[in-house]
C-alpha positions in Angstrom: 7.9 8.3 -19.3 6.4 11.3 -21.7 6.3 13.4 -18.4 9.6 12.3 -17.6 11.0 13.7 -20.9 9.5 17.0 -20.2 11.1 17.5 -17.2 8.8 16.1 -14.6 11.2 14.0 -12.3 9.7 10.8 -11.2 9.7 11.4 -7.8 7.3 14.0 -8.5 4.4 11.7 -10.2 1.7 9.7 -8.1 -0.7 6.9 -8.9 -3.4 7.0 -6.4 -6.2 4.3 -5.7 -8.9 3.5 -3.6 -7.2 -0.4 -2.8 -4.1 -2.1 -3.4 -5.1 -4.7 -5.8 -6.2 -1.9 -8.0 -2.6 -1.2 -8.6 -1.2 -4.6 -10.0 -2.0 -3.8 -13.7 0.2 -0.7 -13.5 2.7 -2.7 -11.5 3.1 -5.0 -14.3 3.3 -2.7 -16.8 5.9 -0.3 -14.8 7.9 -3.6 -14.6 7.6 -4.1 -18.3 8.9 -0.9 -19.3 11.7 -0.6 -16.9 9.9 2.4 -14.7 11.3 2.2 -11.3 8.3 2.8 -8.3 7.9 2.3 -5.0 4.6 1.0 -3.1 3.6 2.6 0.2 3.6 0.3 2.9 0.6 -1.8 4.0 0.7 -4.2 1.0 0.3 -7.6 1.3 3.3 -9.7 0.4 3.4 -10.8 -3.1 2.9 -14.7 -1.9 -0.2 -13.7 0.4 -1.7 -11.8 -2.9 -1.3 -14.3 -5.1 -3.0 -17.0 -2.8 -5.5 -14.7 -2.1 -6.2 -14.2 -5.7 -5.4 -17.4 -7.1 -7.8 -19.7 -4.6 -10.6 -16.5 -3.9 -11.4 -15.9 -7.7 -9.2 -17.5 -10.0 -9.3 -21.0 -8.8 -13.1 -21.4 -10.0 -12.5 -19.5 -13.3 -9.5 -22.5 -14.0 -11.9 -25.2 -13.2 -14.6 -24.1 -15.5 -12.4 -23.1 -18.4 -9.3 -25.3 -18.1 -9.5 -29.1 -18.8 -5.8 -29.3 -17.2 -7.3 -27.4 -14.3 -4.5 -29.1 -11.7 -1.2 -28.2 -13.6 -2.6 -25.1 -13.6 -3.1 -25.5 -10.1 -0.1 -26.7 -9.3 1.2 -23.7 -11.4 -0.3 -21.3 -9.0 0.9 -22.9 -6.1 4.6 -23.0 -7.7 4.5 -19.3 -8.1 3.3 -18.6 -4.5 6.2 -20.3 -3.2 9.0 -18.5 -5.4 7.3 -15.2 -4.6 7.9 -15.9 -0.7 11.5 -15.2 -1.1 10.8 -11.9 -1.7 9.4 -9.2 0.7 7.8 -6.6 -2.0 5.9 -6.5 -5.1 8.8 -4.2 -6.6 11.6 -7.1 -6.4 8.9 -10.2 -6.9 7.6 -8.2 -10.5 11.4 -7.5 -11.5 12.6 -10.9 -11.0 9.5 -12.0 -12.9 10.5 -9.9 -16.0 14.1 -10.9 -16.0 13.0 -14.5 -16.0 10.6 -14.0 -18.6 13.1 -12.0 -20.4 10.8 -9.1 -20.6 11.7 -6.5 -23.4 12.4 -2.7 -21.5 13.6 -1.1 -24.7 12.1 2.0 -22.8 13.8 1.3 -19.9 14.6 4.3 -17.6 17.8 4.9 -16.6 19.0 7.3 -13.9 19.1 6.9 -9.8 16.9 4.2 -8.4 16.6 5.6 -5.0 15.8 9.3 -6.2 13.9 8.5 -9.1 10.5 6.6 -8.3 7.2 7.0 -9.1 5.1 6.6 -5.9 2.6 3.9 -5.9 -0.1 4.6 -3.0 -3.8 4.1 -1.6 -5.4 6.8 -0.9 -5.7 6.2 2.6 -1.8 6.6 2.9 -1.4 9.6 0.5 -3.3 12.0 2.9 -1.2 14.9 3.6 1.4 14.3 0.7 1.4 16.3 -2.5 3.1 15.6 -5.8 3.4 17.6 -8.8 1.5 15.3 -10.8 -1.0 12.8 -10.0 -3.0 9.9 -11.6 -6.1 8.8 -9.9 -7.1 5.4 -11.6 -10.1 3.3 -11.4 -12.8 6.0 -11.3 -15.3 3.3 -12.2 -18.5 3.4 -10.4 -18.7 0.3 -8.4 -15.2 0.4 -8.2 -14.6 3.8 -6.4 -16.9 4.5 -4.9 -17.3 0.4 -4.2 -20.5 -1.0 -4.8 -21.5 -2.1 -1.1 -21.5 1.5 -0.5 -24.0 2.3 -2.5 -27.0 1.7 0.0 -25.1 3.2 2.8 -25.0 7.1 3.0 -22.4 7.3 5.6 -20.0 4.9 3.6 -20.7 6.5 0.6 -19.8 10.2 2.2 -16.5 8.5 3.3 -15.7 7.5 -0.2 -16.4 11.1 -1.1 -13.9 12.1 1.4 -11.4 9.9 -0.2 -12.0 11.2 -3.6 -11.6 14.7 -2.4 -8.1 13.9 -0.9 -6.9 12.3 -4.4 -8.0 15.1 -6.3 -6.4 17.8 -4.1 -2.7 15.9 -3.8 -1.6 17.5 -7.1 0.2 20.7 -7.2 0.5 20.9 -11.2 -1.8 18.2 -13.2 -4.2 15.8 -12.2 -5.2 13.1 -14.6 -8.1 11.0 -13.4 -9.1 7.6 -15.3 -11.5 4.6 -15.7 -11.8 1.7 -17.8 -14.0 1.3 -20.7 -14.5 -2.3 -19.8 -13.3 -4.9 -17.3 -13.5 -8.7 -16.0 -16.8 -9.2 -14.0 -17.4 -12.2 -11.3 -18.3 -14.0 -14.5 -15.0 -13.4 -16.3 -16.8 -11.5 -18.9 -16.0 -8.1 -20.1 -18.6 -5.5 -18.4 -19.0 -2.2 -20.0 -17.8 0.3 -17.3 -19.3 3.9 -16.2 -17.3 6.4 -14.8 -17.6 7.0 -11.0 -20.5 9.3 -9.8 -18.1 11.5 -8.2 -16.2 12.0 -11.5 -19.8 13.0 -12.8 -19.9 15.4 -10.0 -17.4 17.5 -11.2 -17.9 20.6 -13.4 -17.1 20.1 -17.0 -15.4 23.2 -17.4 -13.0 22.0 -15.4 -12.2 19.0 -17.2 -10.3 18.1 -20.5 -11.7 14.5 -21.3 -9.2 12.0 -23.4 -10.4 8.8 -24.6 -7.1 6.0 -25.1 -8.2 3.2 -27.4 -6.6 -0.1 -26.9 -4.0 -0.6 -30.0 -4.9 -3.3 -32.4 -2.2 -6.0 -32.6 0.6 -5.0 -34.8 0.1 -1.2 -34.1 2.6 1.0 -32.8 3.0 1.2 -29.4 1.3 4.2 -28.2 3.6 4.9 -25.4 
């Protein structure tokens, strides 16, 4: 929204990532704030995404953490069934925002067909350009993926994707990585910046550190 207030049209902004699941938190936050966005094709339907995450990852977590595991599992089934009514994550998340009475005091008002931020994987961004690009999840193990560490050819392909990302912007490039994320044991694990990010000369970078706001603190956005 700050970029938009400075005169950057939303369709001139893109958020790029290695894999679609990297964008889920961005989608939720954009929906909460009423920022219109579009996702490039290739994404699984929302119901399939819920089932994939819910049964492959969250199911084991619920079994170990909650006494009412069966009830929470049924909630996932119900949510997945509700999501089948929607073909796109945008529509699904927008409806969830309405049902949950999410406050969108900072909602954007404009032509929804023209003014949308683009969310895209790096593969699908090849050949495209935007005025401002956010390249997210640049944490070692996420981008590049940890499975490529022992495979020089696969690692080099990841490096080419990184190059695609940093060359998609015309004016401004923001490269980000989280300080922490949940690991396989559902504990917060410190993150290191991507080795690709570390290869960029420091003279070309302006480092920012953004801290999570404390409860009751003013909204940094």
